[in-house]
N, C-alpha and C positions, 0 to 999 in steps of 0.2 A: 859427229864421231860411230864409229863402229869402232863397235867390243866383241874378240869370240872367244876360242879359241883355240888354239895349233892341237894337229894332236901329234902325237909320239907315244916311242913307248914307256917311257917314265909318266905318263899320264897328260893332263891338259894342261896349257897355257896360255896364260892370259893376253892378249895383243888387244893394239887400239890400232885404230886407224884414218885417216882420213885426207881430200884428197891432197895430198904434198907426199904421202908414205904412210909409213907402218913403225911399230916397236913393238918387243916384246917385255910386257910392265913389266913382268921380274929385272930386268935387265937397265930398263933407262928411269925405272921410280926407286931408291930407297926404302926400303920394307915395304915393296907397294905392296898390295890385295898377290894372289899367289892364282885366284878363279877369278869369273863373273859372279860367283856365288859370294866373297867375300866384298868383294867391291860394290854389288845391293844391297848388301846387306850392314857395309863401311857408313862414316861419313862423308857429306857431299868435297869432302875439300880433298881428295884422292882424286877427281874429274878435272879440278882446274891443275893436278900437277902430273897427271896424261898428259892433258893441252899444254905445258911446256916442255914434257918430256918430247910431243912433237912436233913441234915449235925451232927447237932444239936441234934434233937431229935423226931425223926420220928415215928411214932406209925407205927407197924411190918404191913407189906400185904398191904390188895388192902383197900380202901376205902367202903364202904358201899354201899347197893344199896338199892334203885334204884337211881340212877343220872339222873339230867334236863340237857338238851337241853343246848350244850356247852357253848349258847350265851343268856343269860334274854332278850336284849332286839334286834337284827341282824340285821344291819342295811341293806346289799342289799346282796342278795344272786346272782350269774350272776353264769349260767350254760351254755357250750358247748353243742352241738350236732352235731353227725354223728362224733365223732372225733377213732374209731378203724376204718376201712377199712369193716374187718369178719363184726360188725356192721352195715354199710352202706351195705353191699351185703344182710344180711337178710332183708334191711329195704327196698330192693329195689330201689334205686337211687346212684349214683356215689360217689365216695368220694370228697367231695368241695374241691374244691384252697383258700379257705377266711377261718375262722373258723363260725360255726353259731353258734351264739350269745343269747339270750336270758335270762330273766328276773322271779327269782321268787320269789309270795310276803312271806313277813317276817315271817304273820302268818301260815306260810306252815311249819315252822318248829317247830318239833318236838325230845323228846330226844329218847334215848333209852330206849326200853320195855314202849312205850307210844303207844299205838292206832293208825291204819288210818283207818280215818272211810268218808265215804260218803254215799251223799244218793240217793237210783238206779231213785229217777227224775231226777238226773244230768248223772250220768253218769255209764254204764255197761260195760265199758273194761278198766281196770284199770290194768297197769303194773310196774315192778319192772327195776329199774336203778342203780346197783353199781357202784360209784362214786369215786372214793379220789378229797376232800373237798380242796383249798388251803384259807388258813387264812392270809392277804392281813396284814404287822402290822408295813409300813411306809404309812404316804402318797406317791401315786407314780402316776402323771402326765409324760406324753412324755416320758416312763421308756426305755434305746434302748431292747435289748434283753441281751445285756453283764452281765447289771443291773439288772432283772429285778429278779431275786433271794435274790438278798439284803432289800429287799423290801418284804416278806413273812416273818408272823410270825409261821407258820407252816400248820399240816393237822391233818384232819380228815376223818372218813367214813362220806361217805351223799348215801341215797337212793333216786332219782329223781324220787320220785312215777309219773305215768303224766297217764290222762286219758285219750288215744287214740280216742274216737270216736269225743271230742273237740280239741284233737289237728288236728287233719280230716278236723273239719266241720269248723274249724276258719281257716285254715290257720295258722297264726300267733297260736305258740303255747305260749302263754304266759297264757290266762286262760285251758288250759289240764295238764300245772305244777303246777298251784298254787294253790289249792283247799286246803283249811283250812287241815292239816295234812299229807301235800304228800310232805315232808323235813325232813325225821327223819336225825336225824345231831346228830355224837358221834362216843365213849360213851365220849368222852376225846378232846382237843385237845390235840395233840406233838408237842415239840420246835420243829422247821424248822431242826435241827444235828438231831438230833433220827432218822430220815431215805434220804434213796436215792430218791426222788418222779422219778424217771427220771425209775428206773429199783427197781419197787418193785410189788408185786403177790396184786390182783381183785378179788372177790373172792364172790358168791350168792347163796343162798339157800333156796327152798321153801317147807317148808315141811320135811326139813330133806336132799330132793333129789338136787345135788349139778345143776344150772343152769347156772354159767357164773364162768371163769378160761381162765386169760388170766396178762398180763403184764405192766405198765402203760410205758415201752418201748416202747410197739406199739402203742402207741399217736401217731395221724399225726401229731396236733401240738400239742408242746412240751411246759412243764411250762412256760419259759420266752416268748415263744414268743406268747401264751394267753396274759399274762402280757403283753408284749410291744402293743400286738392289740386293748386290751380294753381302754389303760391311754391313747391312740392316743387322745387329744385335751379331757379327759374327766378322773378328780382326782381318783383317787383309796382312801380308805383309812382305816386305820386302822379297822379289823374286819369285811371289804366286805369279799365273801367269793367266790372262782370261784371253781365252781364245773365242771370238766374240761372230764367229756364225760363218757360216757358206754359201753362195750363190747359186741361182740355178746353175746348171752341165755336169751335175754328177749322174754314176752311172745307174741309178734307180732311175732317173725321171727318163729312159731310155725304150723304147718300147720293139723289142724284149729288151730288158738291164745290158749293160754292157758289164760286168765284173772283171774287176783286177784276173788276173791271171798272170804264170812262172814267166820271164822275160821280159813282161810291161813298163814303163821309163815311163815316173813323172812329174813332169817341174812346171814350179810353183812360184811364180814373181809378184813379188808387190814394189809398185812406182817410187824411188828414194830409199827403197829395204835392199832389196837385193833377190835373189833366186835359188833355192833348194830344189835338188832334184836326187831323186832315192829311185834303183830298182828294185823290183819285185821280182821273190827267189820263190 
C-alpha cells in the first residue's frame, strides 16, 4: 500500500493507493486519520480498514499531483553518514566501525516537486544524496537486531541535501544538513511489506544524467543494525524517519566537485517505492 498526502489550500489530505486505484482516507473511512502522521501514531486497525476501502471503491489510476510531503508534522529525521564503502572512498575516509549518526531538523523536510532553496550568503557548495528512508511505526527502545524490523511501518525516498562547506566548517554535520528545504522526501510511504529493504535499487539523476546507481545490499550497516544502535537508550517513536546513507556518486566526489546550482533538477528513484524530483531555485 502507498500512503501519502494530497496538497491543497486547506492543508494535506491523506490518501491511500494500491495497484487498482486510490481513495482519500477521510472520505472512505469513517472517522479515519486526517494525516499520515496521525495514521502512523495510531493503532494497526486503520490499515485494515483502509485496505477494505480500497477494495470496495477505489478511484482508478494514480492520485493527482502535486503531492505534499509524507509527514505534515515530521518529528525526527535521523540520518546515517558513510554507510556505503564506495562512498567512503570518494569521500576520502575509511569505512566507519560503528554507524555515523546525525539529525536533520524537521523544517528541512519538503515534498516531491517542491523547490530546494538556499542563500548564497550561507553556502555555495550544495550536494545531493539519494537515500532510503525508514519510517518507524511502533515505539522502539533497546531493540535487538532480530526484532528491529517489527518496528518499521514503511519506507520512503529521501534526498539528504548537504552544504559541504558548512559540513566541513563545523565538523559536526547538523548545520550543513539541516537548512530549510534540505530534506526532500516522498512521494509517499510504502508499507513495510511492499519492498525488500535489504535488496532494492537506489538511483539519482541530476539534469537527466545518472549520478548514483547502487543497491541497499551494499549498506555497511543494515537497517536492523541501525535501529538497534539508535534505539539503545533512546526511544524511537512512530513517525521517526531513519535515513540510511547514500552511495557513491555525489557531487563532492567529482574532480573538480559538481555542486548544485539554480535551475538544476534532481530526480531520485528507489525500486518498489517511487520517484521524487526537486528543482534548485
